[in-house]
N, C-alpha and C positions, 0 to 999 in steps of 0.2 A: 789421460793419454797426452803425450807431448805433441805440439804443433810442428816440431822439427822433423818428425818421422814422415816418410812418404806414406800416402794413404792409398789403400787398395780396396776396391769394391768387388765382392764375389757373389755371383748369382747362380743359384741352383734350387730346384724344388725342395729337396730334403738333404740336409747335411747332417747325417746321423750314421751310427756304426752299422746299422742293418742294411744300408744301401751302399753298394760297391763304390759308385762314383762319389757319393757323399762321404764315405769313409776316407777316400784318398784326399778329398778336399779338407776334411777335418784334420788329417795329419799335417797338411801344409799349415793350416791355421794354428794348430797347437804348438808346432815347433818354430814357427817364424813370427809369432805375434809379439815377441820381444824386440823384433827388428823393424816391423812395419805395423801401421795402424790399419787393421782390417775392419770392414763393415760387411756383414753377410746379409744378403737379401734372399729370403727363402720362406717357404711355407712352414717348414719344420727345421729346427736347429738344436742339436745337442751340443751346447756351447762348452768347450773344454776350459775356456778361460774368460768367464764373464767380466773379470776385472780388466781385460785387455781387448776384448773383441765385442764390437757392437752388433746388434741384430735388429734388422728392420723386417718385420713379418709381412709377407705377401699373402693376403687373404684369398686363398683359392683351395678347392678340393684337390685331393691327390688321386682320386679315382672317379670315373674311368680315366685312363692315361691320356687319351686324345683331348678330353675336356680340360684336364689339368694343364696340358701343353698350351692350349689356346688361351685359357684364362690367365695362366702365369705370365705368358708373354704380354698380354694386354695390361694386366695390373702392374707388372714390372716397368713397362714402358711409360705408363701413366705416372708412376712415382718418379721415374727418371726425368720425364719432361717437366713435371711440376717443380722438382728440385733445381733443374737447370734454369728454368724461367725465374725462379725466386732467388737465384744466386746461392743455393745450398747444395752445390755439387763440388766438393773439395778434392775429388779423387785424382791422383796422379796416374792411376792405372785401373782399368776395369776388366773383369774376367768372367766369362760364362762357361758352362759345361754343356757339351753337345750344342744343340740349336735352341736351348731354352729361352734365349733372348737374342736379339739381332743387332745390338748397338754397342757391344763391348770391344775393347782394344784387342783382346785375345780370347781364345776358346780352348778349353781342355776337352778333347774329344775321346770318347770311349765306345763309339759305335758308328758304323757307316750304314745308315738305313737304306741308302740307294743300293748298295751291294746286297744287303739282306733281301730286299724286295725283289731284285732281279734274279738272284741265284737260289734263294732258299724259301721264300714265302710260297706256301702251297694252298690250293683251293680247299683242302680238308681242314686247314687252320681256321677257316671262316665259319665252320659249322657250329661252333659253340659261341655263346655270348662273349665269353672271356677272349677267345681267339679272335672274334670279329673286332672287338674294341682295340685289341693289340695291333691288328692289321691296319686299322684306320690310323692309329698312332704312327706306325711305321711309314705309311703312305704320306701322312702330313709332314713328318720330319724329312722324309726322302725328298719332298718337293722344296723344302726350305733350306736344308743344311748347306748345299753347295754354295748358294749366294752368300750365306753368312760366313762361311769359312774363307771364301775368296776375298771378302772385304776385310778380314781380320788382319791385324798387324802381326800376330803370332798364333800358331796352332800347335798345341802340345798333344802328342800321341804316345801311348804306352808301348807300342810294338812296331817293328819294321813292317809287319804285314799290313797294319792299318795305315802306315805311312804310304805304302805302295797303293793301297786302295784309294786313298784320298787324292793322291797325285794322278792316278789313272782315271778315276771316276769323276772327280770334280776339278781337275786341273789346278790343284793347289801347288804353289811353287815351293821348291826346296828351301828357299831362303825364308819362307814363312814358317816352315815346320821345325819342331824341336822334339827329340825323342827322350822321354823320361819314363823308364819302365815302372810298372806297378810295384809296390813294396810289400814285404811280409816281415812280421816280427819274428825273427829266427829263434830267439831265445824262448819266446812264449810258447812256440809249438814244439820245441825239443822235448823228448821224453826218454826216460831210461826204462830198463826192462821191468822194474817194479811198477812204474806208472802204467805201463802197457797191460800188465797182468791185472792190476787193480781196475783198469777201465773195462776189461773183458768181464770181470766178475760183477762190476757195477751194472753193466748193461744186461747181464743174465742172458747171454746169447744161447740159442738152442743148437745143439749138435756140435760136432767137432770139425766140420768142414771149413774150407777157406771162406773168409769174410771179405766181401767187397763193400765199399761205402760210396754212395752217391750223395753229394751235398749241393743244394741249390735253393735260393730264396724263392724262386718261381720260374716262370717261362719254361715249364717242363716239356712242352711240345718241342721248342727249339733245342733244348738241352738233351733230348733223346731218351727220356725216361720210358716211353712206350716201347721202343725197340729194345731197350735194355731188359725190360721185364720179359718180353717175348724171347730174348736170347737165353734167359734162364731155363726155358723149357727144352733147350737143346740137351740131349742125353749126356753129352760130354761134360755138362756143367751141373749134373744132378746133385753133387755134394756141396755146391756153392750156396752161401747165405748172403743176402743183400740187405744192407741198411740204407734206407731212404731217409735222409735228414733234410728237413725244410718243407715249407708249404702247409697252409692251414687245411683242415679236413675237407672243405669244399673244393680246394684246388687239387687235391690228390684223389678225390672220390673216383674219378674214371679209371685211375691206375689201380686203385684197390679192387675195383670190379674186374679189371683186366687180369689181375693176379688170381682172383677167385676163379675166373673162367678157365684159366690155364692150370688150376690146381696147385698154385705156388704159394698159398698163404702161409704155409709152415716154413717157407724159406725166404720170404720177403717181409721185412719188418719196417713199417712206416712209423718213424719216430717224431714226426711233426717238427715245428720250428724251435730252434734253440739258439740263444744268443752266443753261446760258446760251443763250437763243434769239436773241440780238441779231444774229448774222450772218445768220440766216434772215430776219429782218425786213429787214435792210439789203439783202439780195440780191433781195427781192421788189418787185413793183410795187403790190400791194394785199394787204390782210388780209381774210380771209373767215371768218365765223362764223355759220352758219345754225342757231343753237341754238334749241331749243324754249323753254328757260327759263334765265335767269340773274338774279342780283340786282344785280351790278355787276362784270362780268368784268375781273379784273386784266389779262388778256392783251389786251383791247381798249385799255386805257390804255397798255400797253407798245407796242402796234403804232402807236397814234397818236403817242406820244412819239418813236417811231422815224421819224416822218414818212411813215407809210403811209396812203393812203385806206382807209376802212373800208367793207366790204360785209357788213352784218349784218342779222339779223332785228330787229324792234322789241324791244329788250332793256332791262330796268330798268337804270338808270345810264347806259347808252350814249345813251339818248334825252335825257338832260339836257345833253349837250354836242354831239352829232352832229346835223348838218342835211343832209337829202337835197340832193344837188347842190353842197354846199359842202365837206363833209368826206368824202363818199363817197356810198353809196346804201343804202337800206333794202330788205331782202328782204321782200316782203309776207306770206309764210308759209314755213315750213320744208319746202318741197317742191322737187323737182328742177326743175320748170318755172319756179317763181318765182326760184330761185337763178340759173338760166340767164338769165332776163330781166334781173336786177339786174347780173350780170356783163357782159352784153351792153351795157347802158347805159354801164358803165365803159369797155368796149373802144371805144365810139364816140368817146371823147374823144381829143384829140391828146396826145402826150407832155407838152407844156407844161401842158395843162389837168389831166392826172393829177398832175403834180408839184405844182400849185397846191392840189389837194385835200389832198395829204399835208401841205403847209405849213399849211393851214387846220386840219387835224386836230391837228397838234402844238400850234398856238396855242390850240386849244379846250381842251386838257387841261392847259394851263399852271397852272391853279388847283388842280390835284390833286397838288401836290408833297409830298414827305416832311415838310417843315417844317409845312405847313398841317395835315397829318394829326396830327402829334405835338402841335401847339399846341391842336388841338381836344380831344384826349384830356386834355391837361394842364388845360385849362379845365374839362372835365367832372369830373375828379378834385378840382379845387379847389372846385367847387360842392358836390360830395358830401361831401368831407372837411373843408372849410373852407379859406379862402384862405391860411392860414399852415401848411397841412399839409405842404407840401414844404420 
């Protein structure tokens, strides 16, 4: 690596494809490493360019989340302080994600924990060990994030909704904020009629009814899987088949039990975790996400890029491109009745009308390509480091 390039340090727990924030960071690294010298401080890193990007491993566990949060902050600060004291901190810019560390120049924010705790955290979420540890994590980050964001030189957010939340909740100033929408690989998710037929055959779906797909890496309580399963018991949806993609067996066990108790096992198909969800999108007729809270879900972009109509709650980011009746339908609230109502609206359409919604959804996300995302980050770095920095 040349000494002439500006050096950027990036901090986050996991910079890997299977983590949404990590994936966005990884895209930045992969596409801008020829212009800047990056060093990644993380517990896990799927390095796309080992020849251009350095990795400093932060030795901390990744679960439970609240313990990972505490230990990552402690170890990262110890490494930072040691390198500063010994004169081995050559970086022109430092960047963290969310509140994982508190000493960086800038922060890439993908969640407002204070808003989630105040509006959406429920007592029932504390009843399971998994839910309790997540709640502790939300509470810890809720207590820390405001101070960290207010001290930052720049705060990057993926949606106008999160911009408003940070401004209203933590008094982040507009001059600190930069809006860079999340990206999607449009060409990778495009499919023709032949690929869609092949996906349906490959998945060996039961029945001829409409297929909905729900995709999530975890956090199923927040993302509304329970109410979605309950909604399928509505007699208006009796022909609907649901694909649930994501989550290990222990994470989805309670939802499998719920499906059994409602007599829906023949219509709900739990497919587990898959690195590549494209064939599930291509085999489905619509994407559904009745989440309580998101800042700009990558999975909604991927579903739209796959040509699927979207049936979602009013979510940050999604509201910027989706239109009711044109790209799909909005769920008025994350309840079983509201989900069933929105799905029923979709079912009332003809196959041609449903296909048109999918085409509209794909067209609506065409502005969120990888190149647009990378160019926005390149412009931000040029403004922060100088136009000749690269």
